[in-house]
GUTI-737967 format. One record per residue (C-alpha): residue in three letters; x, y, z. Coordinates in steps of 0.1 Angstrom, whole numbers, padded with zeros to 4 digits, always signed. Example, Ala and Ser with C-alpha at 12.3 -4.5 7.8 and 13.67 -1.06 7.14 Angstrom:
// residues 2
ALA+0123-0045+0078
SER+0137-0011+0071
END
This chain:
// residues 344
MET-0035-0178+0690
ILE-0070-0176+0676
ARG-0089-0209+0675
MET-0108-0215+0643
ASN-0106-0253+0641
ASN-0141-0261+0654
ASP-0173-0246+0668
TYR-0172-0262+0703
HIS-0140-0250+0718
ASN-0157-0225+0742
GLY-0178-0234+0772
ALA-0213-0219+0769
HIS-0231-0187+0762
PRO-0231-0165+0793
ARG-0269-0165+0795
ILE-0268-0203+0799
LEU-0242-0201+0827
GLU-0264-0174+0844
ALA-0295-0196+0841
LEU-0276-0226+0855
ALA-0262-0206+0884
ALA-0296-0191+0892
THR-0311-0225+0896
ASN-0282-0243+0912
SER-0297-0243+0947
GLU-0330-0256+0935
SER-0340-0293+0932
TYR-0359-0311+0905
GLY-0371-0346+0895
GLY-0346-0366+0876
TYR-0341-0383+0842
GLY-0357-0355+0821
LEU-0390-0355+0840
ASP-0388-0320+0852
PRO-0403-0286+0845
TRP-0372-0273+0826
CYS-0373-0301+0801
GLU-0410-0296+0797
LYS-0405-0259+0791
ALA-0376-0265+0767
ALA-0396-0290+0747
ALA-0425-0266+0744
ALA-0402-0238+0733
ILE-0388-0260+0705
GLN-0422-0272+0695
ASP-0434-0236+0691
HIS-0412-0235+0660
LEU-0424-0268+0646
GLY-0460-0260+0636
THR-0471-0291+0656
ALA-0471-0303+0692
ARG-0474-0339+0680
THR-0438-0346+0686
ASP-0418-0361+0714
VAL-0387-0341+0724
HIS-0359-0358+0744
PHE-0326-0344+0756
LEU-0294-0364+0752
ILE-0258-0356+0762
GLY-0241-0357+0728
GLY-0244-0361+0690
THR-0230-0396+0686
GLN-0251-0409+0714
ALA-0282-0394+0699
ASN-0274-0408+0665
TYR-0268-0444+0676
THR-0297-0444+0701
VAL-0322-0434+0674
ILE-0308-0459+0649
ALA-0308-0487+0675
ALA-0344-0480+0685
ALA-0357-0478+0649
LEU-0341-0507+0631
ARG-0344-0544+0632
PRO-0312-0565+0633
TYR-0312-0571+0595
GLU-0318-0535+0585
GLY-0293-0509+0576
ILE-0290-0471+0572
ILE-0283-0452+0540
SER-0258-0423+0544
ALA-0235-0402+0522
ASP-0200-0416+0522
THR-0190-0383+0539
GLY-0217-0386+0565
HIS-0207-0381+0602
ILE-0219-0416+0613
HIS-0198-0431+0585
VAL-0165-0413+0590
HIS-0164-0397+0625
GLU-0181-0420+0650
THR-0157-0449+0653
GLY-0182-0475+0641
ALA-0208-0466+0667
VAL-0237-0474+0644
GLU-0221-0507+0634
HIS-0216-0514+0671
THR-0254-0514+0674
GLY-0255-0542+0648
HIS-0266-0521+0618
LYS-0247-0517+0586
ILE-0242-0483+0570
LEU-0249-0483+0533
ALA-0226-0455+0521
LEU-0234-0437+0489
PRO-0212-0413+0469
ALA-0217-0378+0482
VAL-0225-0348+0459
ASP-0213-0316+0476
GLY-0214-0335+0509
LYS-0250-0346+0503
VAL-0268-0378+0495
THR-0293-0374+0466
ALA-0329-0386+0463
GLU-0319-0405+0431
ALA-0291-0424+0448
ILE-0314-0433+0477
ALA-0340-0446+0453
GLY-0314-0467+0435
GLU-0303-0483+0467
ALA-0338-0490+0478
GLU-0347-0504+0444
LYS-0317-0527+0445
TYR-0330-0543+0476
GLY-0366-0543+0464
THR-0358-0562+0431
SER-0334-0586+0447
GLY-0342-0623+0446
VAL-0321-0631+0476
LYS-0333-0606+0502
GLU-0325-0629+0530
HIS-0288-0626+0521
ILE-0285-0588+0520
VAL-0291-0559+0543
GLU-0324-0542+0539
PRO-0322-0503+0538
LYS-0347-0489+0564
MET-0334-0455+0573
VAL-0318-0425+0555
TYR-0294-0404+0575
LEU-0283-0369+0565
SER-0269-0340+0583
PHE-0280-0304+0581
PRO-0256-0287+0575
THR-0234-0315+0560
GLU-0199-0323+0571
TYR-0187-0298+0545
GLY-0211-0270+0556
THR-0234-0274+0526
LEU-0271-0273+0529
TYR-0301-0293+0516
SER-0327-0271+0499
LYS-0363-0275+0508
ALA-0368-0290+0473
GLU-0340-0315+0479
LEU-0354-0325+0513
THR-0389-0328+0498
ALA-0376-0351+0470
ILE-0357-0373+0496
HIS-0389-0374+0518
GLU-0409-0386+0488
VAL-0384-0414+0481
CYS-0385-0424+0517
GLN-0423-0425+0517
LYS-0423-0446+0485
TYR-0399-0472+0498
GLY-0409-0472+0535
LEU-0377-0456+0548
TYR-0373-0435+0579
LEU-0356-0401+0574
PHE-0334-0391+0602
ILE-0316-0357+0601
ASP-0286-0350+0622
GLY-0287-0313+0633
ALA-0255-0311+0653
ARG-0249-0278+0636
LEU-0285-0270+0628
ALA-0284-0234+0641
TYR-0257-0225+0615
GLY-0277-0240+0587
LEU-0310-0223+0597
ALA-0292-0190+0600
SER-0275-0191+0567
GLU-0287-0166+0541
ALA-0287-0194+0515
ASN-0311-0215+0536
ASP-0348-0219+0527
VAL-0356-0246+0553
THR-0373-0240+0587
LEU-0377-0261+0618
ALA-0413-0266+0607
ASP-0401-0280+0574
LEU-0379-0305+0592
ALA-0408-0316+0613
ALA-0429-0320+0582
LEU-0403-0338+0560
SER-0385-0361+0585
ASP-0393-0388+0610
ALA-0367-0376+0635
PHE-0341-0349+0638
THR-0317-0335+0663
VAL-0313-0299+0674
GLY-0277-0294+0682
GLY-0266-0277+0714
THR-0230-0288+0719
LYS-0218-0268+0689
CYS-0244-0241+0691
GLY-0240-0224+0724
ALA-0247-0250+0751
LEU-0222-0266+0774
PHE-0233-0299+0761
GLY-0264-0316+0748
GLU-0287-0324+0718
ALA-0324-0322+0716
LEU-0340-0350+0697
VAL-0374-0345+0680
LEU-0394-0376+0672
VAL-0421-0370+0647
ASN-0430-0405+0635
ASP-0454-0421+0661
GLY-0438-0455+0653
LEU-0405-0443+0669
LYS-0419-0429+0701
GLY-0429-0461+0720
HIS-0404-0472+0746
PHE-0379-0446+0734
ARG-0370-0437+0769
SER-0362-0473+0775
TYR-0337-0472+0746
MET-0323-0440+0761
LYS-0317-0457+0794
GLN-0303-0489+0779
ASN-0278-0468+0758
GLY-0266-0446+0786
ALA-0284-0416+0771
MET-0306-0407+0801
LEU-0290-0380+0822
ALA-0300-0383+0859
LYS-0298-0345+0863
GLY-0318-0340+0831
TRP-0328-0305+0841
LEU-0293-0293+0832
LEU-0301-0300+0796
GLY-0336-0285+0799
ILE-0323-0252+0813
GLN-0298-0249+0785
PHE-0323-0255+0757
TYR-0350-0234+0772
THR-0325-0205+0775
LEU-0314-0210+0738
PHE-0350-0210+0725
LYS-0372-0189+0748
GLU-0362-0156+0731
GLY-0345-0167+0699
LEU-0309-0168+0712
TYR-0303-0200+0693
PHE-0308-0182+0660
ASP-0292-0149+0669
ILE-0258-0164+0679
ALA-0257-0186+0648
ARG-0265-0157+0625
ARG-0235-0138+0639
ALA-0213-0169+0633
ASP-0224-0172+0597
GLU-0219-0135+0591
GLY-0184-0138+0604
ALA-0177-0168+0581
MET-0190-0148+0551
VAL-0165-0120+0559
ILE-0137-0146+0561
LYS-0150-0162+0528
LYS-0149-0129+0510
ALA-0113-0123+0522
LEU-0102-0157+0510
ALA-0119-0151+0476
GLU-0103-0117+0472
LYS-0069-0133+0479
GLY-0075-0158+0452
ILE-0074-0188+0475
PRO-0093-0217+0461
PHE-0122-0233+0480
TYR-0123-0271+0484
ILE-0161-0268+0485
GLU-0186-0239+0485
SER-0201-0235+0519
PRO-0228-0209+0529
THR-0224-0217+0566
ASN-0199-0213+0595
GLN-0175-0239+0581
GLN-0152-0228+0552
PHE-0129-0253+0535
VAL-0100-0240+0515
VAL-0070-0254+0497
LEU-0036-0240+0508
THR+0000-0247+0500
GLU+0023-0260+0526
ALA+0039-0226+0529
GLN+0005-0209+0534
CYS-0004-0235+0561
ARG+0028-0226+0580
THR+0021-0189+0577
LEU-0014-0193+0589
ALA-0004-0216+0618
GLY+0017-0187+0632
ASP-0015-0171+0646
ILE-0045-0193+0638
ILE-0054-0228+0650
TYR-0072-0244+0621
ASP-0084-0279+0612
ASP-0062-0298+0588
GLU-0085-0319+0567
GLY-0056-0337+0549
PRO-0037-0336+0516
VAL-0052-0328+0482
ASP-0036-0326+0447
GLY-0004-0308+0440
GLY+0011-0312+0475
ARG-0015-0288+0489
ARG-0038-0293+0519
CYS-0075-0288+0527
VAL-0080-0266+0557
ARG-0112-0259+0576
LEU-0117-0225+0592
CYS-0147-0226+0615
THR-0165-0197+0632
SER-0188-0204+0662
TRP-0214-0187+0684
SER-0184-0174+0705
THR-0163-0160+0676
THR-0158-0123+0681
GLY-0156-0096+0655
GLU-0120-0089+0666
GLU-0111-0125+0659
VAL-0126-0124+0624
GLU-0107-0091+0617
ALA-0075-0107+0629
LEU-0080-0137+0606
VAL-0088-0115+0576
LYS-0056-0096+0582
LYS-0037-0129+0583
ILE-0053-0141+0551
LYS-0040-0110+0533
THR-0004-0122+0541
LEU-0008-0156+0526
END
């Protein structure tokens, strides 16, 4: 069986395992105050065009999301998200558990638009009963989105301008950031994210690491006491150097981008085979996640050799299926899936 249901089903890139093994007998200071975390932060900052950022390393994506939101917002403030956003549909109410309401807006191709954000902010701004409603204070978006789609630089710029106008933080969830940056359809850089957002994450768990997310804080107003929020939310790893070593290995020679590029290239080969077979796409994605609409019979045929992600029923008794490549997907696995697609 070939696993194509997600991009975190393998352990870690061999170079990361080698780096961890090479340093296993060494000892370092704890809680992220070690030379490896310093080197990893500097390696990430080299791509940002500015060193005026704080970089923290957390264990997972959900933890990073709710810790940032808990640190940034007051009790009466909420966060705007697409109704397909990860924090809204895949995190078991983690954000609400911090005491903050998610203000979900209809997604367009998995994305929230600048116009919709402005409308939500304007609704609060013109309300005569502000003390009775939640104040939007942050915008959450993911890059790529839950459906593998990308925000263009123009779209991010428009959202940034709306956030500036209404005094909203912009937080970008980059759990799959590598696959977005590596896409041929992408025109956004890490430096652009640093210029257009207040905070964003650089995913490791789904992008070659054993575990971990790097959080980049750009806005000075979010930096104070953030390590206290990390500790309070269980986000401060005692053996923090294990995160630093992984991210330094991913970024010191561009491994982060190389492995994601191969994953995207494999996904495009699969996408081409699906199109040639005449299989409809649920949504057009230029990244490692491909969403297609299959009949029940096609699902059964595919399941004979491929482990895929069943996204649920769509019209006509068909189902939406996700096929997902990763940093660890081999050319042989892509070839085998293409061969299987031809039999559907």
